[in-house]
C-alpha positions as CSV (number, residue, x, y, z in Angstrom):
1,M,108.8,59.5,-26.0
2,S,107.6,62.2,-28.1
3,W,104.4,64.8,-27.2
4,F,101.9,65.8,-29.4
5,K,100.9,69.3,-29.1
6,R,98.0,70.9,-31.0
7,V,98.9,74.3,-32.2
8,K,95.3,74.8,-34.1
9,E,91.9,75.1,-32.7
10,G,89.9,72.0,-33.6
11,I,87.4,71.8,-36.4
12,I,84.3,73.9,-35.2
13,T,80.8,72.2,-36.3
14,P,77.6,73.6,-36.4
15,T,76.6,71.9,-33.6
16,D,79.4,73.3,-31.6
17,E,78.2,76.6,-31.8
18,K,76.0,78.4,-29.3
19,K,72.4,78.8,-30.4
20,S,71.3,81.9,-28.9
21,V,67.4,82.6,-28.0
22,P,65.9,86.0,-28.2
23,D,64.7,87.0,-24.6
24,G,60.6,87.1,-24.4
25,L,60.5,84.4,-27.6
26,W,59.0,81.4,-25.5
27,H,56.7,81.1,-22.4
28,K,57.1,78.7,-19.8
29,C,54.0,78.0,-17.8
30,P,54.7,78.2,-14.1
31,R,52.5,75.1,-13.1
32,C,53.0,72.5,-15.8
33,K,56.4,73.7,-17.0
34,K,55.6,73.2,-20.6
35,A,56.8,75.8,-23.2
36,V,54.9,77.7,-25.9
37,V,55.6,80.7,-28.1
38,A,55.0,83.7,-26.4
39,K,52.9,85.1,-29.2
40,D,50.8,82.1,-29.0
41,H,50.3,82.4,-25.5
42,E,49.2,85.8,-25.9
43,A,46.9,84.8,-28.7
44,N,45.4,82.3,-26.2
45,C,44.7,85.4,-23.7
46,Y,47.6,84.3,-21.6
47,V,46.2,80.9,-20.8
48,C,48.4,77.8,-21.1
49,P,46.9,75.6,-24.0
50,S,48.2,72.4,-22.0
51,C,47.0,72.9,-18.4
52,N,44.7,76.0,-18.6
53,Y,46.6,77.8,-16.4
54,H,45.4,81.6,-16.2
55,D,48.5,83.8,-16.0
56,K,48.2,86.9,-13.8
57,I,47.7,89.5,-16.3
58,G,47.3,93.7,-15.6
59,S,44.7,96.1,-17.0
60,A,46.6,96.9,-20.3
61,E,46.2,92.8,-21.4
62,Y,42.4,93.0,-20.1
63,F,41.7,96.3,-22.0
64,S,43.5,94.7,-25.1
65,L,41.4,91.5,-24.7
66,L,38.1,92.9,-24.1
67,F,37.5,95.9,-25.9
68,D,36.7,96.0,-29.7
69,D,40.1,96.4,-31.5
70,G,41.9,97.1,-28.5
71,E,40.3,100.6,-28.5
72,F,39.0,102.4,-25.7
73,T,39.0,106.0,-23.7
74,E,40.9,106.0,-20.4
75,L,39.2,108.0,-17.8
76,F,40.5,109.8,-14.7
77,A,44.0,108.9,-15.6
78,N,45.3,112.2,-13.7
79,I,44.2,110.9,-10.2
80,K,47.3,110.2,-8.2
81,P,47.6,108.9,-4.8
82,T,49.0,111.0,-1.9
83,D,50.6,110.4,1.6
84,P,48.1,112.0,3.9
85,L,49.2,110.2,7.1
86,S,53.1,110.5,6.4
87,F,53.2,106.8,6.9
88,L,56.6,104.9,7.8
89,D,57.1,101.2,8.1
90,T,60.2,99.7,6.6
91,K,60.0,102.3,4.0
92,D,58.2,105.8,4.0
93,Y,54.8,105.5,1.8
94,K,56.1,108.3,-0.3
95,S,58.9,106.7,-1.6
96,R,57.0,103.5,-2.0
97,L,54.6,105.1,-4.1
98,I,57.4,106.6,-6.5
99,E,59.2,103.2,-6.4
100,S,55.8,101.3,-7.5
101,Q,55.0,104.0,-10.1
102,K,58.5,103.4,-11.8
103,K,58.5,100.0,-11.6
104,S,54.9,99.3,-13.1
105,G,54.5,102.5,-15.4
106,L,51.0,102.9,-13.6
107,T,50.1,105.5,-11.2
108,D,48.1,103.5,-9.0
109,A,46.5,100.1,-8.6
110,M,43.5,100.9,-10.6
111,R,42.8,102.1,-14.4
112,V,39.3,102.7,-16.0
113,G,38.6,102.5,-19.7
114,V,35.4,103.0,-21.7
115,G,34.9,101.2,-24.9
116,K,32.6,98.8,-26.8
117,V,32.5,94.9,-26.3
118,E,31.1,93.1,-29.0
119,E,29.6,96.3,-30.0
120,M,28.1,96.9,-26.9
121,P,29.3,99.9,-24.7
122,L,30.9,98.9,-21.3
123,V,32.9,100.9,-18.6
124,V,35.8,98.8,-17.1
125,A,37.6,99.5,-14.0
126,C,40.5,97.0,-13.8
127,M,42.9,96.5,-10.8
128,D,46.7,96.0,-11.4
129,F,48.4,93.6,-9.0
130,N,52.0,94.9,-9.9
131,F,51.5,98.0,-8.2
132,I,51.7,97.5,-4.2
133,G,50.2,94.0,-4.8
134,G,46.6,95.6,-6.3
135,S,46.0,97.2,-2.9
136,M,43.0,99.2,-2.2
137,G,43.7,102.7,-1.3
138,S,41.8,106.3,-1.9
139,V,42.8,106.3,-5.7
140,V,41.1,102.9,-6.2
141,G,38.4,104.0,-4.7
142,E,37.7,107.3,-6.4
143,K,38.2,105.7,-9.3
144,I,35.6,103.3,-8.8
145,A,33.5,105.8,-7.5
146,R,34.0,108.1,-10.6
147,A,33.6,105.2,-12.9
148,I,30.0,104.5,-11.5
149,D,29.0,108.2,-11.8
150,Y,30.0,108.1,-15.5
151,A,28.1,104.8,-16.2
152,R,24.9,106.6,-14.3
153,E,25.3,109.6,-16.5
154,N,25.7,107.9,-19.7
155,R,23.4,104.8,-18.9
156,I,26.1,102.3,-19.7
157,P,26.7,99.0,-17.7
158,V,30.2,98.8,-15.5
159,M,32.6,96.0,-14.8
160,V,35.2,95.9,-12.0
161,I,37.9,93.3,-12.7
162,S,39.2,92.6,-9.2
163,K,42.9,91.5,-8.4
164,S,43.8,92.6,-5.0
165,G,45.4,91.5,-1.8
166,G,42.9,93.8,0.2
167,A,43.0,97.3,1.6
168,R,46.3,99.2,1.5
169,M,47.4,99.3,5.3
170,M,49.6,102.7,4.6
171,E,46.3,104.7,4.5
172,A,44.6,103.2,7.0
173,A,40.9,104.5,7.8
174,F,41.4,106.3,4.4
175,S,41.6,102.8,2.7
176,L,38.8,101.2,4.7
177,M,36.5,104.1,4.0
178,Q,36.5,103.0,0.4
179,M,34.6,99.7,0.9
180,A,31.6,101.9,1.9
181,K,32.1,104.6,-0.4
182,T,32.1,102.3,-3.4
183,S,29.2,100.2,-2.1
184,A,27.0,103.2,-1.6
185,K,27.7,103.9,-5.2
186,L,26.8,100.6,-6.4
187,A,23.5,100.9,-4.7
188,L,22.9,104.2,-6.6
189,L,23.6,102.2,-9.6
190,A,21.2,99.3,-8.9
191,K,18.6,101.8,-7.8
192,E,18.7,103.2,-11.6
193,G,18.8,99.9,-13.0
194,I,21.9,99.9,-14.7
195,P,23.9,96.2,-14.7
196,Y,26.9,96.1,-12.6
197,I,29.4,93.0,-13.4
198,S,32.1,91.7,-11.1
199,L,35.0,90.0,-12.6
200,L,36.8,88.2,-9.7
201,T,40.5,87.0,-10.7
202,D,43.2,85.5,-9.0
203,P,43.6,86.8,-5.9
204,T,40.9,88.7,-4.8
205,T,40.9,89.0,-1.1
206,G,40.4,91.4,1.8
207,G,38.3,94.3,2.0
208,V,38.0,94.1,-2.0
209,T,36.1,90.8,-1.6
210,A,34.1,92.5,1.5
211,S,33.0,95.1,-0.7
212,F,32.5,95.8,-4.6
213,A,33.8,92.5,-5.6
214,M,30.9,90.6,-4.2
215,L,28.1,93.1,-5.3
216,G,27.8,92.4,-8.7
217,D,24.5,91.6,-10.4
218,F,26.6,89.0,-11.9
219,N,29.6,87.7,-10.2
220,I,32.0,86.0,-12.5
221,A,35.3,84.2,-11.5
222,E,38.1,82.9,-13.7
223,P,39.2,79.3,-13.2
224,E,41.2,78.3,-10.0
225,A,41.4,81.9,-8.9
226,L,41.9,82.3,-4.8
227,I,38.4,84.3,-3.7
228,G,38.1,85.4,0.0
229,F,38.6,87.8,2.9
230,A,41.3,86.2,4.9
231,G,43.8,83.8,3.4
232,P,43.6,79.9,4.0
233,R,46.6,80.2,6.5
234,V,45.2,82.7,8.8
235,I,41.7,80.9,8.7
236,R,43.1,77.4,9.5
237,E,45.4,79.0,12.4
238,T,42.1,80.7,13.6
239,I,39.8,78.0,13.9
240,G,42.6,75.1,14.3
241,K,41.0,72.9,11.9
242,D,42.1,71.7,8.1
243,L,40.0,73.5,5.6
244,P,38.2,71.6,2.6
245,K,40.0,70.7,-0.3
246,G,40.2,73.9,-2.8
247,F,38.6,76.0,-0.2
248,Q,38.2,79.7,-1.6
249,S,38.8,78.4,-5.1
250,S,36.3,79.7,-7.6
251,E,34.9,76.1,-8.2
252,F,34.4,75.9,-4.3
253,L,32.5,79.2,-4.2
254,L,30.5,78.1,-7.3
255,E,29.4,75.2,-5.9
256,H,28.4,77.1,-2.3
257,G,26.6,79.9,-4.5
258,F,29.1,82.8,-4.0
259,V,29.8,83.3,-7.7
260,D,27.4,82.7,-10.5
261,M,29.8,81.3,-13.4
262,I,33.2,80.5,-13.9
263,V,34.4,81.7,-17.2
264,N,37.7,80.8,-19.0
265,R,39.4,84.1,-20.2
266,T,39.4,82.6,-23.9
267,E,35.6,82.9,-23.8
268,L,35.2,85.9,-21.8
269,K,34.8,88.4,-24.4
270,S,32.1,86.2,-26.1
271,R,30.5,85.6,-23.0
272,L,30.4,89.0,-21.6
273,G,29.1,90.3,-25.1
274,K,26.1,88.0,-25.0
275,L,25.5,89.1,-21.5
276,L,25.5,92.6,-22.4
277,K,23.4,92.1,-25.2
278,M,20.8,90.2,-23.2
279,L,20.7,93.1,-20.6
280,A,20.2,95.7,-23.1
């Protein structure tokens, strides 16, 4: 019995070759799992065209989407966080700050920009969830306070975009003080008749919700955003009861009068422009 032994490789057809797909070419929706070209996803304001899921985005994306031609002037970029309490948990706070700054490319969880939206001037203070969960520390409160002062000096409306897990525990009382500080500044803004618009995105929780996020002349929410003080699990365990369906969602809060309107991100700039022109 003879054996046949192949000494050369078989014929390679185009279908046998591995087709490499460049990284970042496609975006897969985390909810409906449908894929879309990344550039198309960006052009659609990071909203899934199939299920309308709003991806979490940061200040850079919001500034690009809102300001005319993406042009704005950043304010107070030189304000940086410190470690007043020499706080230590699983990691010292200084190291956590340095790590977050390197990872996110941000100095803290808040950026402020001024520019024009549909040719109307607007100061926008936007939170970044990528920096320690968008937690509110001294820098966040100080930047909001200075943004409000800038708006008062220049008679320009203010919008704060909230995306936060709440107060930053590593700064303890210094963090909690920002609730009173920002609320007092907004009271001065209201006294002078300058509009304040609050945009609540997913998630907006904790001390942020308990202060500046819910004090807008207009409280606008993105669809299906989680908005509340404590999380649903904490509330359920505290009261020992099941919560209503959709509890703490944008839609639930709109139905119960806590927000004024829900605006799809793809329509945000145009709706905001109309609102600013009406207020002017």
